[in-house]
C-alpha positions as CSV (number, residue, x, y, z in Angstrom):
1,M,-2.6,46.2,6.2
2,S,-4.9,43.3,6.5
3,R,-4.6,40.3,4.2
4,S,-7.4,40.1,1.6
5,A,-9.7,37.1,1.7
6,P,-8.7,34.1,-0.5
7,S,-10.3,33.9,-3.9
8,T,-12.8,31.1,-4.8
9,A,-10.1,29.5,-6.9
10,E,-7.7,29.5,-4.0
11,R,-10.3,28.0,-1.6
12,D,-11.3,25.3,-4.1
13,A,-7.7,24.3,-5.1
14,P,-7.1,21.8,-2.3
15,A,-10.5,20.2,-2.9
16,G,-10.0,20.1,-6.7
17,G,-6.5,18.7,-6.3
18,L,-7.7,16.0,-3.9
19,A,-10.5,15.0,-6.3
20,R,-8.0,14.6,-9.1
21,Y,-5.7,12.8,-6.8
22,V,-8.4,10.3,-5.8
23,V,-9.2,9.6,-9.5
24,A,-5.6,9.2,-10.5
25,A,-4.7,7.0,-7.5
26,A,-7.8,4.8,-7.8
27,L,-7.2,4.2,-11.6
28,A,-3.5,3.5,-11.1
29,R,-4.1,1.1,-8.2
30,C,-6.8,-0.7,-10.0
31,G,-4.3,-1.4,-12.8
32,D,-1.6,-2.4,-10.4
33,A,-3.8,-4.8,-8.3
34,G,-5.7,-6.3,-11.2
35,A,-2.7,-7.1,-13.4
36,V,-1.5,-10.2,-11.6
37,V,-4.9,-11.8,-11.8
38,G,-5.2,-10.9,-15.4
39,I,-1.7,-12.3,-16.2
40,V,-2.5,-15.6,-14.6
41,L,-5.9,-15.9,-16.4
42,L,-4.2,-14.9,-19.7
43,V,-1.7,-17.8,-19.4
44,T,-4.0,-20.5,-18.2
45,S,-6.8,-19.6,-20.7
46,T,-4.4,-20.1,-23.6
47,G,-3.1,-23.5,-22.4
48,G,-0.1,-22.3,-20.4
49,S,1.0,-24.3,-17.3
50,G,0.3,-23.2,-13.8
51,L,4.0,-22.9,-13.2
52,L,4.4,-20.5,-16.1
53,A,1.3,-18.5,-14.9
54,G,2.8,-18.2,-11.4
55,A,6.2,-17.2,-12.8
56,L,4.8,-14.4,-14.9
57,G,2.6,-13.3,-12.0
58,A,5.7,-13.1,-9.9
59,C,7.4,-11.1,-12.6
60,I,4.9,-8.3,-12.0
61,T,4.9,-8.4,-8.2
62,A,8.5,-9.1,-7.3
63,P,10.0,-6.0,-8.9
64,H,8.1,-3.8,-6.4
65,L,11.0,-4.5,-4.0
66,L,13.3,-2.6,-6.4
67,G,11.0,0.5,-6.4
68,P,13.1,2.5,-4.0
69,F,16.0,2.3,-6.5
70,V,13.9,4.2,-9.1
71,G,11.9,6.2,-6.6
72,R,14.7,8.7,-5.8
73,R,13.8,10.4,-9.0
74,V,10.5,11.6,-7.5
75,D,12.5,13.5,-4.9
76,T,15.2,14.9,-7.2
77,A,13.0,15.9,-10.2
78,A,12.0,19.5,-10.8
79,D,8.5,18.2,-11.2
80,G,7.7,14.9,-9.5
81,R,4.4,14.7,-11.3
82,R,6.1,14.0,-14.6
83,V,8.1,11.1,-13.1
84,I,5.0,9.4,-11.8
85,A,3.1,10.1,-15.0
86,A,5.9,8.6,-17.1
87,A,5.9,5.5,-14.8
88,C,2.1,5.2,-15.5
89,V,2.7,5.4,-19.3
90,L,5.6,2.9,-19.2
91,Y,3.5,0.5,-17.1
92,A,0.6,0.7,-19.5
93,V,2.7,0.4,-22.6
94,T,4.8,-2.6,-21.4
95,L,1.8,-4.4,-20.0
96,A,-0.2,-3.9,-23.3
97,T,2.8,-5.0,-25.3
98,A,3.2,-8.1,-23.3
99,V,-0.5,-8.9,-23.8
100,L,-0.5,-8.2,-27.6
101,T,2.6,-10.2,-28.2
102,W,1.7,-13.1,-26.0
103,Q,2.2,-16.5,-27.8
104,T,4.1,-14.7,-30.6
105,V,7.3,-14.2,-28.7
106,P,9.2,-16.4,-26.2
107,A,7.8,-16.5,-22.7
108,L,11.1,-14.9,-21.5
109,V,10.4,-11.8,-23.5
110,T,6.9,-11.6,-22.0
111,G,8.5,-12.0,-18.6
112,V,10.8,-9.1,-19.2
113,L,8.0,-6.9,-20.4
114,V,5.8,-7.8,-17.4
115,A,8.8,-7.2,-15.0
116,A,9.3,-3.7,-16.6
117,A,5.7,-2.9,-15.8
118,G,6.1,-4.3,-12.2
119,L,9.1,-2.1,-11.7
120,C,6.8,0.9,-12.2
121,G,4.3,-0.4,-9.7
122,P,5.8,1.3,-6.6
123,L,5.5,4.7,-8.2
124,L,1.8,3.9,-8.7
125,T,1.4,3.2,-5.0
126,G,3.8,4.8,-2.7
127,G,5.0,7.3,-5.3
128,I,1.5,8.8,-5.8
129,S,0.9,8.8,-2.0
130,S,4.0,10.9,-1.5
131,R,2.3,13.7,-3.5
132,L,-0.7,14.0,-1.1
133,P,0.8,16.2,1.7
134,A,1.7,18.9,-0.8
135,I,-1.8,18.8,-2.4
136,V,-3.8,19.2,0.8
137,G,-1.5,21.6,2.7
138,P,0.2,21.5,6.1
139,D,-2.9,21.4,8.3
140,Q,-2.8,18.1,10.1
141,H,-6.6,17.6,10.3
142,T,-6.9,18.1,6.6
143,Q,-4.0,15.8,5.9
144,R,-5.5,13.0,8.1
145,R,-8.9,13.3,6.3
146,A,-7.1,13.1,2.9
147,Q,-5.2,10.0,4.1
148,G,-8.6,8.4,4.6
149,W,-9.3,9.0,0.9
150,D,-5.9,7.6,0.1
151,V,-6.7,4.4,2.0
152,A,-10.0,4.2,0.1
153,T,-8.1,4.3,-3.2
154,Y,-6.0,1.3,-2.1
155,G,-9.2,-0.5,-1.1
156,I,-10.9,0.3,-4.4
157,G,-7.8,-0.8,-6.3
158,G,-7.5,-4.1,-4.4
159,T,-11.2,-4.8,-4.8
160,V,-12.3,-3.3,-8.1
161,G,-9.2,-4.1,-10.1
162,P,-9.3,-7.9,-9.7
163,S,-13.1,-7.9,-10.0
164,V,-13.1,-6.0,-13.3
165,V,-10.5,-8.4,-14.6
166,A,-12.6,-11.4,-13.6
167,A,-15.7,-9.9,-15.2
168,L,-14.1,-8.8,-18.4
169,S,-12.3,-12.1,-18.7
170,G,-15.5,-14.0,-18.6
171,W,-17.4,-11.6,-20.9
172,L,-14.6,-11.0,-23.4
173,S,-11.2,-12.4,-22.7
174,P,-8.3,-12.0,-20.2
175,A,-6.4,-10.1,-22.9
176,A,-9.2,-7.5,-23.2
177,A,-9.3,-7.2,-19.4
178,L,-5.6,-6.5,-19.2
179,L,-5.8,-3.9,-22.0
180,A,-8.6,-2.2,-20.1
181,L,-6.3,-2.0,-17.1
182,A,-3.6,-0.5,-19.3
183,V,-6.0,2.2,-20.5
184,A,-7.0,2.9,-16.9
185,V,-3.4,3.5,-16.0
186,L,-2.9,5.7,-19.1
187,V,-5.8,7.9,-17.9
188,A,-4.2,8.0,-14.5
189,S,-1.1,9.5,-16.0
190,V,-3.1,12.4,-17.4
191,C,-4.8,12.9,-14.0
192,V,-1.4,12.9,-12.3
193,L,-0.2,15.7,-14.6
194,G,-3.3,17.6,-13.6
195,L,-2.4,17.6,-9.9
196,P,-1.3,20.9,-8.4
197,F,2.4,21.6,-9.0
198,R,4.6,21.9,-5.9
199,P,8.3,22.9,-6.2
200,P,10.9,20.3,-5.1
201,T,12.1,20.6,-1.5
202,H,15.8,20.2,-2.3
203,G,16.0,23.8,-3.6
204,G,18.0,22.7,-6.6
205,D,20.6,20.8,-4.5
206,T,19.9,17.2,-5.6
207,D,22.9,16.0,-3.7
208,A,20.9,16.8,-0.5
209,V,18.5,14.0,-1.4
210,P,19.9,10.7,0.0
211,R,20.3,7.6,-2.2
212,P,18.2,4.5,-1.6
213,W,20.5,2.6,0.8
214,P,21.2,5.7,2.9
215,T,17.5,6.4,3.0
216,L,16.9,2.9,4.3
217,A,19.6,3.5,6.9
218,L,18.0,6.8,7.9
219,M,14.7,4.9,8.4
220,A,16.5,2.4,10.5
221,R,18.1,5.1,12.7
222,C,15.0,7.2,13.2
223,G,12.8,5.4,15.8
224,H,9.5,6.7,14.4
225,L,10.3,5.5,10.9
226,R,11.8,2.2,12.1
227,R,8.7,1.4,14.0
228,T,6.6,2.4,11.0
229,G,8.5,0.0,8.9
230,Y,8.4,-3.2,11.0
231,M,4.9,-2.7,12.1
232,T,3.7,-2.2,8.6
233,M,5.6,-5.3,7.4
234,L,4.2,-7.6,10.1
235,V,0.6,-6.4,9.8
236,A,0.8,-6.9,6.0
237,L,2.3,-10.3,6.5
238,S,-0.4,-11.3,8.9
239,M,-3.3,-9.9,6.9
240,A,-2.1,-11.7,3.8
241,S,-3.2,-15.0,5.5
242,L,-6.9,-14.1,5.4
243,P,-7.6,-14.9,1.7
244,V,-5.8,-18.2,2.0
245,T,-7.6,-19.0,5.3
246,A,-10.9,-18.1,3.7
247,V,-10.6,-20.9,1.2
248,H,-10.0,-23.5,3.9
249,L,-12.7,-22.1,6.2
250,T,-15.3,-23.0,3.6
251,T,-14.5,-26.7,4.4
252,V,-14.6,-26.1,8.1
253,F,-18.0,-24.5,7.9
254,G,-19.3,-26.9,5.3
255,V,-20.1,-24.4,2.6
256,G,-19.2,-24.3,-1.1
257,A,-15.7,-23.3,-2.1
258,A,-17.0,-20.3,-3.9
259,A,-18.1,-18.9,-0.5
260,A,-14.4,-18.0,0.0
261,G,-15.1,-15.1,-2.3
262,V,-17.8,-13.9,0.1
263,L,-15.3,-13.7,3.0
264,T,-12.7,-11.8,0.9
265,A,-15.4,-9.5,-0.4
266,A,-16.5,-8.8,3.2
267,Y,-12.9,-7.9,4.1
268,G,-12.8,-5.5,1.1
269,V,-16.1,-3.9,2.1
270,G,-15.0,-3.5,5.7
271,N,-11.7,-1.9,4.5
272,L,-13.7,0.6,2.4
273,A,-16.0,1.3,5.4
274,G,-13.0,1.9,7.6
275,S,-11.5,4.3,5.2
276,V,-14.9,6.2,5.1
277,V,-14.8,6.4,8.9
278,V,-11.3,7.9,8.8
279,M,-12.5,10.5,6.2
280,V,-15.4,11.5,8.4
281,R,-13.5,11.4,11.7
282,P,-9.8,11.8,10.9
283,L,-7.3,10.2,13.2
284,R,-6.0,12.4,16.0
285,G,-2.8,12.3,18.0
286,D,0.7,11.0,17.6
287,P,1.0,8.5,14.6
288,D,3.5,6.4,16.6
289,R,0.9,5.8,19.3
290,L,-1.9,5.4,16.8
291,M,-0.1,2.6,15.0
292,R,0.3,0.7,18.2
293,V,-3.3,1.1,19.3
294,L,-4.7,0.3,15.8
295,A,-2.4,-2.6,15.3
296,A,-3.6,-4.0,18.6
297,A,-7.2,-3.5,17.4
298,V,-6.3,-5.5,14.2
299,V,-5.3,-8.3,16.5
300,L,-8.8,-8.3,18.0
301,G,-10.2,-8.5,14.4
302,L,-8.1,-11.6,13.8
303,V,-9.2,-13.1,17.1
304,A,-12.8,-12.6,15.9
305,V,-12.0,-14.6,12.7
306,V,-10.3,-17.4,14.7
307,L,-13.2,-17.7,17.2
308,S,-16.0,-17.5,14.6
309,P,-18.4,-20.5,15.3
310,E,-20.2,-20.3,11.9
311,F,-19.9,-18.9,8.4
312,G,-22.2,-15.9,9.0
313,V,-20.1,-14.8,12.0
314,A,-16.9,-15.2,10.0
315,I,-18.3,-12.8,7.3
316,V,-18.8,-10.2,10.0
317,A,-15.3,-10.9,11.5
318,Y,-13.7,-10.5,8.1
319,G,-15.4,-7.2,7.6
320,I,-14.3,-6.0,11.1
321,A,-10.7,-7.0,10.3
322,G,-10.8,-5.1,7.1
323,A,-12.2,-2.0,8.7
324,L,-9.5,-2.1,11.5
325,N,-6.7,-2.6,9.0
326,A,-7.9,0.5,7.1
327,G,-7.5,2.5,10.3
328,F,-4.0,1.1,10.8
329,F,-3.0,1.8,7.3
330,A,-4.2,5.4,7.7
331,A,-2.0,5.7,10.8
332,T,1.1,4.5,8.8
333,L,0.4,7.1,6.1
334,A,0.3,9.8,8.8
335,A,3.6,8.4,10.2
336,R,5.3,8.5,6.8
337,T,4.0,12.0,6.2
338,E,4.9,13.5,9.5
339,Y,8.2,11.7,10.3
340,A,9.9,11.4,6.9
341,P,12.4,14.2,6.0
342,R,10.9,16.4,3.3
343,H,13.8,15.9,0.9
344,A,13.4,12.1,1.1
345,R,9.6,11.8,1.6
346,G,9.0,10.1,-1.8
347,Q,11.7,7.5,-1.1
348,V,10.3,6.8,2.4
349,F,6.8,6.2,1.0
350,I,8.1,3.9,-1.7
351,W,10.4,2.0,0.7
352,V,7.6,1.3,3.0
353,A,5.3,0.3,0.1
354,A,7.9,-2.0,-1.3
355,L,8.5,-3.7,2.1
356,K,4.8,-4.0,2.7
357,I,4.2,-5.7,-0.7
358,T,7.1,-8.1,-0.1
359,S,5.9,-8.9,3.4
360,G,2.4,-9.6,2.0
361,S,3.8,-12.0,-0.5
362,A,5.8,-13.8,2.2
363,G,2.6,-13.9,4.3
364,T,0.7,-15.6,1.5
365,A,3.4,-18.2,1.2
366,L,3.6,-18.8,4.9
367,A,-0.2,-19.1,5.2
368,G,-0.2,-21.7,2.5
369,A,2.3,-23.8,4.4
370,L,0.6,-23.4,7.8
371,T,-2.9,-24.3,6.6
372,G,-1.8,-27.9,6.4
373,F,-2.0,-28.0,10.2
374,D,-5.3,-26.2,10.6
375,A,-7.2,-23.6,8.7
376,R,-6.9,-21.0,11.5
377,V,-3.3,-21.5,12.3
378,P,-2.0,-18.8,9.9
379,V,-4.4,-16.3,11.5
380,V,-3.3,-17.2,15.0
381,V,0.4,-16.9,14.0
382,G,-0.3,-13.5,12.4
383,A,-2.1,-12.2,15.5
384,L,0.9,-13.2,17.6
385,L,3.4,-11.5,15.2
386,I,1.4,-8.3,15.4
387,L,1.3,-8.5,19.1
388,A,5.0,-8.9,19.2
389,A,5.4,-5.9,17.0
390,V,3.2,-3.8,19.3
391,L,5.1,-4.8,22.4
392,A,8.5,-4.2,20.7
393,S,7.3,-0.7,19.6
394,L,6.0,0.1,23.1
395,I,9.2,-1.0,24.8
396,E,11.4,0.8,22.3
397,Y,9.4,4.0,22.6
398,S,9.4,3.8,26.4
399,V,13.2,3.3,26.6
400,A,13.8,6.1,24.1
401,G,11.5,8.4,26.2
402,S,13.3,7.5,29.4
403,R,16.7,8.2,27.8
404,A,15.4,11.6,26.5
405,R,14.3,12.7,29.9
406,R,17.7,12.0,31.5
407,P,20.3,14.8,31.8
408,A,22.5,15.1,28.8
409,S,25.6,14.4,31.0
410,E,24.1,11.0,31.8
411,R,23.0,9.9,28.3
412,G,26.1,11.2,26.5
413,A,26.5,13.8,23.8
414,V,23.5,14.0,21.5
415,R,23.3,16.0,18.3
416,P,20.9,18.9,18.9
417,G,17.5,18.2,17.4
418,A,18.3,14.6,16.7
419,D,15.2,12.3,16.9
420,E,16.3,9.5,19.2
421,R,12.7,8.2,19.4
């Protein structure tokens, strides 16, 4: 008996789920990306010291590294949507409480509230991304196109979030801007609950879901995930130098300091343009190879920044670097989706997101130290680090391939089905 044609609702479900996903992810990531700017403005606008502003800003970013230790709940829960929605609500409530009680409670209390919000951050980034494969289905082409949308939500969050905070802070106040972010994340929680439900992959056996440290060890053992991890970290560390370098390039090119914003905006526009390209023409092929090729392409974008002879060319170079990084990011999402074990996918997404954010923070600090020598030195160092990662990945992959092609008697006993690469 032939199978009946799918109903209109069945055909529209993936598209409708993806649309709700994009809204939820964009709102959540606007809140996550804009909060640190808002916190700094809140403190400085009320007479707080720069040291206090930086400390409270760090309170909302540093806890991202602890994300994997709360992210396991996404994989073990009967409904992962509720875990992520609860994280959105907690993020919004603690952030709003910190804002409303600022200057009426000790700074330490504000720091604890802000840190509690920061601890939810990884679930707003990697946690939400881990839901995407189940929403769009198993077809690789569809997944790759959806990953382009996901890259776009990160670009929107990183660009629109801080911009909205800056605009509302000038028009109303930093407190109002932060409360607007909290509302946006609350709305995101409702959208998350509206995503299509997918049953957990553990089949009721939560003991089958590894804990955070074993998950990290699994990522270190699996060649594909190991390469995904260190390439993501080094590219993030390197790209974090661009905003710092932009400030110093204004002096090199003899333009006003405010022009640094033009360069960072060009990077953001390029990133969004790159994500659109990935949507229209999804990436094809092995994610491992795609990461190497696109990371090498990112190096070319950084070289263009270094060799820019004038400000106008630098704007174009920043845009190109942003577009190429969007492609690389899409490749890492594909790698996490296709190489992570289904029962630990949420944790893998969150681990990589946490390591990426930590590396980005380290890259910003490194760039600040290196610009004392020359404005372009951080970009040069970043390009060399990415090249080293590409070469290490290529060598590692080639060695693993050669070993896999040798007879089993020569390479020793290997567990059937094990992924040596």
